[in-house]
Every structure is written in C-alpha cells, then in structure tokens.
NULO-920157 format. One record per residue: residue in one letter; x, y negated, z of N, C-alpha, C, O, CB in turn. Coordinates in steps of 0.1 Angstrom, whole numbers, plus 5000, padded with zeros to 4 digits. Each point is the difference from the previous one (the first is absolute). Glycine has a CB too. Example, Ala and Ser with C-alpha at 12.3 -4.5 7.8 and 13.67 -1.06 7.14 Angstrom:
A513250575078499149885000500949885000501050005007497150125005 S501549774981500949895000499249895008500549895001500750174977 
//
This chain:
M289484342998499150115002498549945002499649945010502450205001 S497349874977498649935004499450055013500550105005499049864971 E499649995029499150035012498950094994499549984989501049795026 G499250354995499550114997500550094994499450105001499349794999 E502550114993500650105000500650105006500949965008498949914984 P500150265008500550095012501450005003500850024991497550115005 K502149865015501449975002500850195001499650095007499749605009 P501650314976500850115003500350075014500049935010500849964971 M499350225018500250075015501449945005501050004992497550255004 G501749715018501249955004500349874999500949945006499750244990 A498549764994500249854997499949925012499250045008499949984969 G501649885026499749905011500450095014499849965011497949904974 S502850255012500550085012501450045003500450054990497750025007 G502649935011501250045000500650125005501150035003498849774997 S498550305001500550115010499550114989499149984993500749915035 D500950214970499750144991498950065008500049995013502550064977 P496450025004498850035008500650175006499750055011498049784971 K503250245005500550105003500850015012499950105008499949914970 S501349895023500650005011499649985014500450045011500849924972 E497549955015499149985013499550155008500250035012499049754974 L500250285002499450145005501350085003499950075010497949934974 S503250005011501350105004500649955014500450085008500349964967 S499349815027500349965014499150055012500350055010500649774979 S497750145006498750075010500450135004500350035011497649854976 G502050215000500350175006501350045007500250105007498549964974 A502349835014501050025009499650035014500150105007501149764979 G498249985018499849975012499350115009500550035011499449754979 L498950295004499150075002500850135005499950045011498349824973 A502550205008501050095001500750035009500350115004499649864981 S500649895021501049995011499350045013500650055010500749774978 V497350155012499050005011500150145008499350074992499049764994 S502150235022500150155006498850025012499849935010502950074985 P496750115002498850035009500450015012501250035002497650084982 P500349875029500750035010499750125003498950064998501349755009 V501150234999500550145003499150035017500049935010502950034974 T496550195014499550035009500150145004499850094991499049735004 S501450235019500450125001499250075000499049975005502349985002 A498850214985499450124996499450035011500650005010500650074974 A497449985016499650065010500450145002500250074989498149775009 P501950235013500350144997498950094996498849985003502949995012 A498950144976498850084994499450095006500750095005500149884979 T498050025017499350105009499150144990499849974988500049785031 A499750364986499650104993498449965001499649985011502550204993 P497149824984498849964998499350135007500350125000500149724978 A498450085029499250075008499350094992499649954989500449905027 P499750294989499150064992498849974999499349955009501950174994 A498449924985498649954995499150095006500150125001500649794976 A498250015029499150075006499050104988499649964989500649835031 Q499450334987499350084988498749984999499449995010502050174991 P498249824989498649974996498950095007500350125001500749804977 P498050045025498850095008499650124988499650125003499149655012 E501550184976499650104988500750135000499350104999500449714989 E501850175014501050105000499650095010499650124998502249744994 E498250055023499950065012498750134998500150115004500849645009 E497850204978499050085001500450124990499650115004498749695003 E502350194983500350074991500650115011499350115001501049714976 E500950175031501050065004498850095012500250135001502449684991 E496550125015499150095007499150104995499750105006500649735004 S499250114976499650094992500650124996499350094999499949744997 E502150175002500950104995500350105013500350114998500649734982 D499050085035500650085008498550125003500050125003502249655009 E496650154986498850065004499650154988499450105003499849625009 S501450244976499650094991501350134999500050094991498549694996 E502450195025501050124999499450125003499149995009502749884997 I498550274986499750105003500950075012501250015000497849994976 L500050055035500750065011500150145000500950055007498549775004 E499650274979499550105000499550044989499649914993500350065027 E499850184975499350054990499450145007500750085006500749794973 S497350145018499950135002500350114992500549994988498349905022 P500950244996501050134994499649984986500949984992499150235028 C498749794977499750014984500849874992500050004988497450125015 G503049795003500649894993498949884997500449884999501350304991 R497049865009499149914997499949875008499949904993499050304999 W501149795022499749895008501449965005500950065005496650015002 Q502449804991501249955005499849915012498949934999502050084978 K499549975033499849935012500949905000501250014999498050175013 R500149684990500749864997500049985016499450075007499849814966 R501750005030500449945010498949905008500249975011502150064977 E496749945003499149895005498850105006499550104994501249684986 E499050185034499250085007498349944998499749884997502550165020 V497150054984498549975001499449995015500650055009499250094969 N499249795023499449965013499350125001499350044991500549705010 Q500350345011499050115002500250015015500250115005500050034972 R499849745032500250005011498750065010500050065010501749754982 N497250145001498750055004499250114998498950025005501349814996 V500650244991499650164996500650095007501250024998498449934981 P499750135031500650095007500950134992499750074990498249855024 G503250084994500350174995501249994990500650104995496749995006 I502949764996501149984989501149935005499749905006498850094977 D502550045017501449945006500649894994500549925007499950284999 S499649804980500549934993499250034981499650104995502849925028 A497749854970499550014988500949934991500749905004497050125006 Y502450004980501049924990499250034987499450104997503249935016 L497749864977499749964989501050084992501250005002497849785004 A500150314983500750124995499649984984498949944998501150235025 M500749864966499750014988499750164994500750105001500549674999 D497550214992500050154993500549974985499549944991498350185024 T503349964986500649984987499650074986500349994988501449975028 E497350114990499050064985499149934998500049974988500250225013 E499049775006498949924994500249835001499249924994499350295014 G502849735000500649864997499349945010500049885000500450114976 V499150065032499149915013500850015016500950075004496550014982 E501849815021500650005012499050095009498850004998502549774998 V499350305016499850085007500049995014500449895004500250184979 V499050015028500749965013500650175007499650125001498349615006 W503250224995500750115008500050005017500749935008500750064969 N497550115025499849985016500950155005500350104994496949765006 E503150115011500850085009499250015013499249925005503050004984 V498250185017499550065015501250075004500450084993497149955004 Q503049955014501050055008499750105010499149985008501849834987 F499850295005499950075010501350025010501250034998497150064986 S501349895025501349995014500850134999501250005001497349885018 E500950224979500950104999499750124992498850034999501849895022 R500050144973499650104989499150095006499150034992502849944996 K498150105023498950115005498749944998499150074996502450045021 N498549754986498649955000499450004987498850035000501849845018 F500150104970499650034988499950144996498950024993502049785003 K499950315006499750144997498750045007499250074994503149995004 L497549915013498750055005498849984993499050075001501949905018 Q499249954975498549924995500450004985499049994993500249825029 E502150224971500049974985499050084992499649944990502750005011 E497350215002499050034989498449905001499350004990502150285009 K498349675011499249945001500049864992499149974992500850185028 V501049794983500249874993500450034985500049924992500849955030 K499650224976499950004983498650054994499549974989503350095011 A496650025010498450044995499449884996499549984989500150215028 V500549734993499249865002500449894989499249934993500850115033 F501149954974500749934987499750054985500149934990501850055026 D497750154983500050064989498549984997499850024988502250145015 N497149815004498549985001499749874997499049974994500750195022 L501549744990499549864996500849954987499649904995499750045031 I501550114971500450004983498950014991499949944989502050175016 Q497350005000498950024986498949935000499150024992501550185006 L499349685016499149904998499949914991501049924999498950125017 E499049934976499749934986498849915002498850034997502050164987 H499549705022498949904999500449865000501149965003497650195008 L500349784984500649864995500149915008500849904998498450124985 N500149985030500149965013501050065015500049975012497649984975 I503150155005501350045011501049974995500150004987499250175021 V501849785000501249984993500850164998500050095009500249645001 K500450274980500250134994501550045005501049945000497450024977 F501350215028501450035000500750064990499450084992500249935029 H501849954980500450084988501150105002500250074990499249744998 K501350225022501050075003500649995014500149905006500150084972 Y500250185028500649985011501350125003500350094993497349805014 W502850095001501350105001500449975018499749915007501550074962 A499550135034500849975013501550034996500650084994497449995022 D502349804994501749994997500350095019499649955010501149724968 V500050435022500050055012501850015004500750084994496750065002 K503149795012501650015004500050065009498950065002502049784994 E500350195011500750105012499249955014499850085009502949944978 N496949865013499549975014498549935000499150005009503549964999 K497349994980498549934998499350034983500650054991500449735029 A498050194981499550004988498849894998499449945009501350304992 R499249734985498849904996499250084990500250114995501349665007 V497450144996498850034991500449894988500449895004497650195017 I501949924969499849904989499049994992500050114994501849905007 F497049914995499150024993500049874994500349895005498550305007 I500749844973499949884991498549974997499250074995503150004995 T497549795016498549974995499949884990501049954997498150145027 E499649864972499849874993500349905004499749995012498950094982 Y501949845001500649875005498649884999499749974988503250105001 M496449875020499049955001500849825004500349955011497950324997 S501949674979501149885000498949905007500549915006501450144968 S496849955026499349875002499850025019499249935006499250044964 G502350135037499750005013498950065005499250064992501949775006 S498750175016498750055006498949914999500249894995501150225020 L497749934990498649955003500549885011499949884998498350384998 K502249775014500549915013500549884992499549895000501350315018 Q500549834973500949894996499149894989500349884999502150315005 F496449884987499549954995498849905006499749904994501450284993 L498549875025498849915008500749915005499649894999498950265008 K503249905002500649865002500349864991499949885004500950295010 K499549894974500049884990498949904999500249885002500950274986 T497549935009498949944999499549915012499549904998500250284987 K500549875026499549925015501249894998499649885002499550365018 K502249774977501049894997499249904993500049885003502250264996 N497349904991499649864988498449975004499249944993502450154980 H498249955040498749965005498950044988499349924994501749885022 K499150334981499050064991499450145006500850085005500449824974 T497650125020499550095001499550124993499449944990500749915020 M499750284989499850094988498050005002499350015010503750174991 N496749814988498450014999499550155002500850095002499349724979 E498650235020499750095004500150094988499850125001499149785018 K501450034967499950144988501550045003500250125000498149794976 A502550035027501550054999500350105011500950094999499849694990 W498350215025500150095009499250134995500550115002499849715015 K498750154978499250134994501250094988500150125000497149725003 R503450084990500650084992501350075003500750084993498149774994 W501650095026501250065008499650125006500750104998500449695008 C497650205002499350125007499750114992500150125004498949745010 T500650114974499650144992501450034992500150114995497149835000 Q503750005005501250064996500650135010500150124997500549634993 I499550175024500250045009499350155004500750105004499849655000 L498450254995498750115004500650094987500450115003497049745009 S502650134980500350094987501250105002500150114996499149694987 A501750145025501450055000500050115011500550114999500649654993 L498150195019499650095011499150114999500050105007500349725003 S498950154979499150124996500750104994499750125002498649754996 Y502850094994500650104992501150075011500250125001499449754972 L500950065035500950075010499250095008500550115004500949704998 H497350175000499350065011499450154993499650095007499849665006 S500650224971499450124993500950114996499850104992498749734999 C502650135015501450094995499950135006499449995011502349824987 D498650274999500350165008501250045004500750054992497850034996 P502149905026498849945010500349874998501049954995498750225022 P499149774989499849895005501449865003500750025011497250164997 I502449744988501049925002499549875012499149924996501950164976 I499549915040499449945006501249865001501150015005497350215006 H501149664985501449885001500449975014501250015002498149874977 G499850075031500149995012500749875004500249965011499850284989 N500349684988501049885008499749894989500849934994501650235019 L495849844985499949904988499749875004498949975004500350204982 T501949745013500049835003500649914986500550034989500150025041 C499049844975500449924987501449985000500349914992497749965006 D503050215009501350024996500350134990500949994992499749895031 T498650224978500150104990498550004991499350104997502650055021 I497849724980499349964986501049934993500849925006496950075002 F502350044978500649914992499049934987499050064995503350095012 I498049764991499449904991500849954987501049935002498050005020 Q500850094967500850004988499349864997499049955005501750324987 H500049684996499949854998498549984992499549895000503350074999 N496850164996498750004993498750055010498950014995502650044983 G498849985035499150025006499950125004499250035009500249824983 L501450225001499850165003500650045017501049965005499550104964 I498650035036500350015012500650164998499750094992498449725021 K503150204998500550135003500150075012500349925008500750024976 I498850185021500550045014501250064998500350094993497649945017 G502849895000501550115002500050065014499150005008502649864976 S499850195018500350065012499050095003499550005011501549824996 V498650294981499250095006500850105008499450095006499049874975 F502950045019500550125006500349965015500450095007500650004971 H498849795027500449975014499850105009500850015009498749794987 R499650275003499850105010500950115002499950085009498049874988 I502950074993501250114998500949985015500350095008499849894961 F500349855030501449985006499949935012499149914999501950094979 A499649995033499749895010501349985008500250035011497450034991 N503149874991501549965008500950174994500650075008498349735023 G500850224958501050134995499150145005500450104995502249775010 E496450125002499350165004499049994997499549895001501450175016 Q498450014979498550054995499149965011500750015010499950204977 T498349745015499250005006498850065000499550055010501649804990 S498350164987498450094999500449994986500749924993497150005027 P501550204975499950054983499249904994499149945006500850324997 L500449714986499449894992498850064992499049934997503449935001 L497850304999499150084994499250085008499250074995502249914988 
//
C-alpha cells in the first residue's frame, strides 16, 4: 500500500469497533443505581387563597341582600354606611334601587317599645310626607319611608340619596392630611350652596328648621356639589321624638 492512501476500517487493529461498543454498553448496564429509601408520602399543604379571591368573597358578602321594601323596589344590603355622627339614625345600610339601578341608603330608626311609636305615628308620617316633597339641588333627596311594627317594638325605615364622596368633614380631613388648604373661592362656592338650601327650607310652609347643620351633615360630591343631609334629625332622639321638625 502506497504512502498517503487511506487505511481501511479495522486495518492494523485486532479489535472490532462493534464489539467494543457492545462490551462497553454491557458494562454500563451492569452498574446499578444506588438504592435509597422512599420518603413517606405526605398530603400537600393547601394552597393559600389569593388576596383577590378573598376580596371578591368579602364583596359578595357585602352585596348580600338582607331585606326588601314592601313594594320590592329597595333592596337592603349587608354593607353599612357610616352615619355614626348623624343624630337619630340607629343604623344605615347601602341599598339598591331596582327601578333606577342606583345605590341608595337604607336608614333605620328603632323604637324600644311599640307604644312609643304609636303615640307619635301620625306626626312622624306627616313629617316624612313633607320631607319626600322636598326638591332642591343642594338637599339630599328623600325617596320613600315606611313603618315596620312588630309585637313588642317598631322601627321607621326611610330611603335617601347615597352621597358616595362622604361628608364635608371627611373631605377637609383629607385635604389637611395632604397639607393643602382650600382657597377663598372654594369656600364661597360652598357657602352659596348651603345658604341656597337653607333658604329653600325656611321658605317652606310651614318652615323647616334643620337644627343640626355641621360638617358631618353637609356632603360634597366629586364635582364640588354641596348637599345638606339629615334634615329629619329633630324627629328622633334615641327612638323618641324630641321636638317637631315642621
């Protein structure tokens, strides 16, 4: 064979490549993996509930319907509305107006005894009949009222407009927290609206006296619209009438 000519496979070697591969494969196959003892099976820990699902469950609970008005239009929800600083109201809940598709407030005033309500039932009805007739841009709207009289106790329920932006007191607290002060122009605009509402109440026949006008009973909307609420407060005090509103 001349120099530079390629050698044929296996030439000059006494071993067969196929046999080498098979023998090495057999050697690898003969090696056993180390035996380890299996750990006892344990139940997987329950997955933590995502915060989003918890919020959804809370929202569903708050939206649960607890009660309906006799006419079926107003649906009381579990979610409460903060009315702690409003005299006369024992509890207030968010409700739905099923005809208009808007949120309203379901207010309740409790009477400890049925006879206490019966003594002033006609006067209470007369007052609320007048309040429902009020129509002014700067006064929280009264929609409906009714009495729920049981064997030993009674309550008056009335539906009012829902002021989602909160009271003027809450608004001023926010601005103070952000180290901001309202300019004179804003105060003048608010006072003009408040005076307009009071003038309307005083011009009614007979005149309506609010008697508890504070930053807790004045509400502000996101667009700066001011509304006076709690016009009814003088009717009730701990479930009993203190003085006539009209």
